[in-house]
N, C-alpha and C positions, 0 to 999 in steps of 0.2 A: 396330355393332361386334360382331363375333363372336369367341368364344374357341375357337380350334381347338387340338387337342392338340399340334400342331407348334410353336405359339408358346411362347417362353420366358417364364417368369414367376418372380417372386421368392417364396420361401417363408420363413416365420419360422424361424430356426435353433432347435434345441433347446438348452436351457440346463442340461440334466441332467448332461452329461458334458463335461469340459474336453478340448478337442482338442489343445491345446499344453501341454507341461509348463511349470511356473513357471521363471522365470529364476533361475539360481544363479550364484555366482561372486563375484569381487572387484569392488567398486564403485570407479570411478576418482574419486579425491578431488582437491581443488584443489592439494594438495601434490605430486601426481604429474604434474600438467600443467606442462610447462616454460614459464617466463616468466610464470607467474601467481602472485601473492602474495596472501595473505589480508589483508584490510583490517579492522582492528578499530576500530570507531567508538565514541566515548565515549557514555555514557548521557546522556540529556537532562538539562539542569540543572534545579534545583528551580524556577527561574523559568519555564522552558519548560514543564515539567509542569503547573505551576499555571495558566499562561495557557491551555494546552490544555484543562484541566478547566473553566475559566471559559468558554472559547469553546463547549464542548459544552453548557453550562448556559444560555447566553444565550437561545436560542430557546424552550426549554421554559418558562423563567421568564417571558419576555415574553408568550407565549401564555396562560399561566395568569393573569397580571396583566391582560391585555387582556380575557379572558373575565370575570374577577371584577370588574374596575373599569369596563369598558365604554368605555375610551379606546383604541380600536384604532389609529388612525393614529399618534399620537405614540409609542406603545410599539413598533409595528412599524418605524417609521423609526429609532428609537433602537436597536432590535435589529440592523437592517441596518448602521448606522454602527459600533456596538460590535463586531459580528462581523467587519466588514471590517478595522477597526484591529487586533483581536486576531489575525486570520488573517495579516496582514502582519508583525506582530511575531514570531509563532511561526515563520513562514517564514524570517524574517531570522535568528532564533536557530538554527534547524535548519540552514540553509545555512552559517552560520558554523561550526557544530560539524562538519558534514560536510567543509567545505573545509579545516579544520584538519588532518584526517587524510588527505586526498587530495593534499596538497601533496607534490611530489617530495622524496625524501630524498637525502642526500649519500652514498648507497651507491656502491660501485664500479660504474662504468658508467652511473650515473644522469645524465640529460641535464638540466642546471640552467640552460638558457638562459632 
């Protein structure tokens, strides 16, 4: 394969000078878009936050105990089971919290079927 001067090839652009000016002006926010309303979601409950923290700590604690104690199989099986149970409970709490705020309201024009 030969490289003749007539062939097109790509060159690395220079990064020393900006070729386009930065974008300026007003940013379109959600309040300016018709038909869009801002949804405010409640903070996670203390139970949900605590379960999330415990779920994050299950695997590190199980691995440290497995290395220190030498009982790998029971600790890893227990970590899998506990992590699955906590994941499902956290998911349930979060979906309940999000569904509570995404339910249609009785505002004028709201479809309540």
